[in-house]
C-alpha positions as CSV (number, residue, x, y, z in Angstrom):
1,I,0.0,0.0,0.0
2,Q,1.5,3.3,-1.0
3,P,1.5,6.1,1.6
4,T,-1.0,9.0,1.3
5,V,0.5,12.5,0.8
6,W,-1.2,15.9,1.2
7,F,0.3,19.2,0.1
8,S,-1.3,22.6,-0.8
9,I,-0.4,25.5,-3.1
10,S,-1.5,29.1,-2.4
11,L,-2.4,31.3,-5.3
12,L,-2.7,35.1,-5.2
13,Q,-3.4,34.8,-1.4
14,N,-7.1,34.2,-1.9
15,A,-7.2,30.7,-3.3
16,R,-5.9,27.4,-2.2
17,I,-5.5,24.1,-4.2
18,S,-5.2,20.9,-2.2
19,I,-3.8,17.8,-4.0
20,H,-4.3,14.4,-2.4
21,F,-2.0,11.7,-3.8
22,S,-3.1,8.1,-3.2
23,S,-2.3,4.7,-4.7
24,L,-4.8,5.3,-7.5
25,S,-4.8,8.9,-8.8
26,P,-4.5,12.4,-7.4
27,V,-7.7,14.1,-6.3
28,V,-7.7,17.9,-6.6
29,S,-10.0,20.1,-4.5
30,Y,-10.2,23.9,-5.0
31,R,-11.4,26.3,-2.3
32,H,-11.9,30.0,-3.1
33,T,-11.6,32.6,-0.4
34,L,-13.1,36.0,-1.1
35,D,-10.7,38.9,-0.7
36,M,-12.9,40.9,1.7
37,R,-12.0,42.6,5.0
38,I,-14.6,43.3,7.7
39,L,-14.5,46.1,10.2
40,C,-16.4,45.3,13.4
41,A,-17.3,48.1,15.9
42,V,-17.4,47.1,19.5
43,K,-18.2,49.1,22.6
44,R,-17.4,48.9,26.3
45,V,-20.5,49.1,28.5
46,V,-21.7,48.1,31.9
47,D,-22.2,44.4,32.0
48,Y,-25.8,43.4,31.2
49,A,-26.1,41.4,34.5
50,A,-24.7,44.2,36.7
51,K,-27.0,46.1,39.1
52,I,-26.7,49.8,38.3
53,R,-27.3,53.0,40.2
54,V,-27.6,56.6,39.1
55,N,-24.7,58.8,40.3
56,A,-25.3,61.6,42.8
57,A,-25.2,64.3,40.2
58,Q,-27.9,62.5,38.2
59,T,-25.8,62.9,35.0
60,N,-25.0,59.3,34.3
61,V,-24.9,55.7,35.7
62,D,-22.3,55.2,38.4
63,T,-19.6,53.0,36.8
64,S,-17.0,53.3,39.6
65,S,-17.6,49.8,41.0
66,V,-19.5,47.8,38.4
67,K,-18.2,45.2,35.9
68,M,-17.7,46.5,32.4
69,S,-17.8,44.2,29.3
70,M,-18.4,44.2,25.6
71,N,-21.9,45.3,24.5
72,P,-23.9,42.1,23.8
73,F,-25.0,43.2,20.4
74,C,-21.4,44.0,19.5
75,E,-20.4,40.4,20.6
76,I,-23.0,39.1,18.1
77,A,-21.6,41.3,15.3
78,L,-18.0,40.1,16.1
79,E,-19.1,36.5,16.1
80,E,-20.7,36.9,12.7
81,A,-17.6,38.5,11.3
82,L,-15.5,35.6,12.6
83,R,-17.9,33.1,11.1
84,L,-17.7,34.8,7.7
85,K,-13.9,34.6,7.9
86,E,-14.0,30.9,8.9
87,A,-16.3,30.2,5.9
88,G,-13.7,31.7,3.6
89,I,-15.8,34.7,2.8
90,A,-13.6,37.3,4.6
91,T,-9.8,37.4,4.9
92,E,-9.4,39.7,7.9
93,V,-11.5,40.9,10.8
94,V,-10.6,44.3,12.4
95,A,-12.1,45.3,15.7
96,V,-12.5,49.0,16.5
97,T,-13.7,50.9,19.5
98,V,-14.1,54.5,20.6
99,G,-13.5,55.1,24.3
100,P,-11.1,55.7,27.2
101,D,-7.9,53.8,27.9
102,A,-9.9,51.1,29.7
103,A,-11.7,50.3,26.4
104,K,-8.5,48.4,25.4
105,D,-9.8,45.5,27.5
106,T,-12.8,45.2,25.2
107,L,-10.5,45.1,22.2
108,R,-8.4,42.4,23.9
109,T,-11.5,40.4,24.4
110,A,-12.3,40.8,20.6
111,M,-8.8,39.6,19.7
112,A,-9.1,36.7,22.1
113,M,-12.3,35.7,20.3
114,G,-10.5,35.8,17.0
115,A,-10.2,39.3,15.6
116,D,-7.0,39.8,13.6
117,H,-6.3,43.4,14.4
118,A,-7.6,46.1,16.8
119,V,-7.9,49.8,16.5
120,H,-8.5,52.0,19.6
121,V,-9.7,55.6,19.0
122,V,-9.1,57.3,22.3
123,H,-11.8,59.6,23.6
124,E,-12.7,60.1,27.2
125,S,-16.3,61.0,26.5
126,A,-17.5,57.8,25.0
127,G,-20.3,56.0,26.8
128,A,-23.7,57.2,27.7
129,G,-25.2,60.0,29.8
130,A,-24.2,63.7,30.1
131,G,-21.1,64.6,28.0
132,A,-21.0,61.3,26.1
133,L,-20.3,61.2,22.4
134,P,-23.6,61.3,20.4
135,P,-24.1,58.6,17.7
136,L,-23.3,61.1,14.9
137,A,-19.9,61.8,16.4
138,V,-19.1,58.1,16.8
139,A,-20.3,57.5,13.2
140,R,-17.9,60.2,11.9
141,V,-15.0,58.6,13.8
142,L,-15.9,55.1,12.4
143,S,-16.1,56.6,8.9
144,A,-12.6,58.1,9.3
145,V,-11.3,54.7,10.5
146,V,-12.7,53.1,7.3
147,D,-10.6,55.6,5.3
148,H,-7.6,55.1,7.5
149,A,-7.5,51.3,7.8
150,G,-9.6,50.3,4.8
151,P,-10.7,49.2,2.3
152,F,-13.4,47.1,3.9
153,G,-16.1,45.1,2.2
154,M,-18.5,45.3,5.2
155,V,-18.9,47.1,8.5
156,L,-20.6,45.0,11.2
157,A,-22.0,46.6,14.4
158,G,-24.5,45.8,17.0
159,K,-27.9,47.4,16.4
160,Q,-27.6,49.4,19.6
161,A,-25.6,49.6,22.8
162,I,-27.3,48.7,26.1
163,D,-26.2,51.9,27.8
164,G,-27.7,54.6,25.5
165,D,-30.0,52.3,23.5
166,N,-29.8,54.9,20.7
167,N,-29.8,52.5,17.7
168,Q,-28.5,55.2,15.4
169,T,-24.7,54.8,14.8
170,G,-24.9,52.2,12.1
171,Q,-27.5,54.0,10.1
172,M,-25.6,57.3,10.4
173,L,-22.3,55.6,9.3
174,A,-24.0,54.2,6.2
175,A,-25.3,57.7,5.4
176,L,-21.9,59.3,5.9
177,R,-20.3,56.7,3.6
178,G,-23.0,56.7,1.1
179,W,-23.3,52.9,1.5
180,P,-26.4,50.7,1.7
181,Q,-27.5,49.5,5.1
182,A,-29.2,46.4,6.4
183,T,-30.2,46.8,10.1
184,F,-31.6,44.3,12.7
185,A,-30.0,41.4,10.9
186,S,-31.0,37.8,12.0
187,S,-29.2,36.2,9.0
188,V,-26.3,37.3,6.9
189,S,-24.9,35.7,3.7
190,V,-22.5,36.9,1.0
191,T,-23.5,36.1,-2.6
192,D,-22.6,36.8,-6.2
193,G,-18.9,36.3,-5.7
194,G,-18.7,38.7,-2.8
195,T,-20.4,41.6,-4.5
196,H,-23.7,41.5,-2.5
197,A,-25.0,40.5,0.9
198,V,-28.4,38.9,1.6
199,V,-29.7,39.9,5.0
200,T,-32.8,38.8,6.8
201,R,-34.1,41.6,9.0
202,E,-36.3,41.5,12.1
203,V,-39.0,44.0,11.6
204,D,-42.3,44.7,13.4
205,A,-44.3,42.7,10.9
206,G,-42.0,39.7,11.0
207,L,-39.0,39.0,8.8
208,E,-37.8,41.0,5.8
209,T,-35.0,39.8,3.4
210,V,-33.0,42.4,1.5
211,K,-30.1,42.2,-0.9
212,V,-27.6,45.0,-0.8
213,P,-24.4,45.7,-2.8
214,L,-21.1,45.7,-0.9
215,P,-19.5,47.5,0.8
216,A,-22.4,48.0,3.2
217,V,-23.2,48.5,6.9
218,V,-24.9,45.7,8.7
219,T,-26.2,45.9,12.3
220,T,-27.0,42.8,14.2
221,D,-30.0,41.6,16.2
222,L,-30.1,39.1,19.1
223,R,-31.1,36.1,17.1
224,L,-28.3,36.2,14.5
225,N,-26.0,33.9,16.4
226,E,-24.6,32.7,19.8
227,P,-21.2,34.3,20.5
228,R,-18.3,32.0,21.3
229,Y,-16.4,32.1,24.6
230,A,-12.7,33.1,24.3
231,K,-10.3,30.3,25.2
232,L,-7.7,30.8,27.8
233,P,-4.7,30.4,25.4
234,M,-6.2,33.1,23.2
235,I,-6.9,35.4,26.2
236,L,-3.2,35.1,27.2
237,K,-2.0,35.8,23.6
238,A,-4.3,38.8,23.3
239,R,-2.7,40.4,26.3
240,K,0.6,40.7,24.4
241,R,-0.8,41.8,21.0
242,E,-0.4,45.3,19.8
243,I,-3.4,47.7,19.5
244,E,-3.3,50.5,17.0
245,T,-4.1,53.7,18.9
246,L,-5.6,56.7,17.1
247,S,-7.5,59.9,18.1
248,A,-10.0,62.2,16.6
249,E,-7.1,64.6,15.9
250,T,-5.0,62.0,14.0
251,L,-8.1,61.0,12.0
252,N,-8.8,64.7,11.2
253,V,-12.3,64.7,12.5
254,K,-11.9,66.5,15.8
255,D,-13.7,69.7,14.8
256,H,-16.7,67.7,13.5
257,V,-16.7,65.5,16.6
258,D,-16.6,68.6,18.9
259,R,-19.4,70.2,17.0
260,D,-21.6,67.1,17.0
261,Q,-21.0,66.6,20.8
262,G,-22.4,70.1,21.4
263,K,-25.7,69.3,19.8
264,L,-26.8,66.7,22.3
265,H,-27.4,67.5,26.0
266,V,-28.6,65.1,28.7
267,R,-30.5,67.1,31.2
268,K,-31.1,64.4,33.8
269,V,-30.7,60.7,34.5
270,S,-33.0,59.2,37.0
271,E,-34.0,55.7,38.1
272,P,-37.5,54.5,37.2
273,P,-40.1,54.7,39.9
274,A,-40.4,51.8,42.2
275,R,-43.0,49.3,41.2
276,A,-46.1,49.3,43.3
277,G,-47.1,46.1,45.1
278,G,-49.9,43.8,43.8
279,V,-53.4,43.6,45.1
280,K,-55.3,40.4,45.9
281,T,-59.0,40.0,45.2
282,N,-61.3,37.4,46.6
283,D,-63.2,36.7,43.4
284,M,-63.7,37.7,39.8
285,D,-66.5,40.2,40.5
286,E,-64.3,42.1,42.9
287,F,-61.4,42.1,40.4
288,I,-63.7,43.5,37.6
289,N,-65.1,46.2,40.0
290,M,-61.5,47.2,40.9
291,L,-60.6,47.6,37.2
292,R,-63.7,49.7,36.7
293,E,-62.8,52.0,39.6
294,K,-59.3,52.5,38.1
295,G,-60.8,53.3,34.7
296,V,-59.3,50.3,33.0
297,L,-62.6,49.0,31.9
């Protein structure tokens, strides 16, 4: 019996031919990888499971002693970008965040999950509440990152961050770039040789499927995927990897960002009123009478 030999040849960095020699005849398989890079926006927010309190000045949530983590919708966007790369559709995934120095931890989490490169745009006002960067300013920064680190075939982002719940940055980025957008994605596929994306959107009436030319901006919804957990060896490697550090000044958008930041003012942040206790009734007649007294019926 003759031994089996495998070897592969790379062509033009986006195709691979694998030749399998056996005792009979060589079997050739060809896998094509699309030459597309994906930019994935991630944000550092208060962990979704943390118990939050409003600060004494009622300008923001008190973040001094709470756990911070990657925005859950951003995790889903990053997971989808990694799956597109693993499927041979993308060649590189770049994670980007806008925030203070502590936001580097979010980027290291992204690299531990599988991102190839990380870009940190330093800005102390990122977050939510009074003084935070509004969605338009963040969209301008992301657009500048596309120019700086591009080209990109797709920008993936969460549909919203759980701190401000604005749901605006992705749409504004698409408008600034002049790119098509597909928001609230529950399914993403790339077709026509990498020139179009087919996205199933979650809308009020149910599901809507759209086909958009690339490059495009896609924002992700909860049911798109289940994000992976970073493995310990990847976490340790991510601690040593370099993160490209930029600023609004180096991206030449500081004047625009400052102007946009002055357009949005948070007057007050307050906790919702405490929920009133329930009332027990002895029978259905008493229950109906109570609803009538309150004007519900």
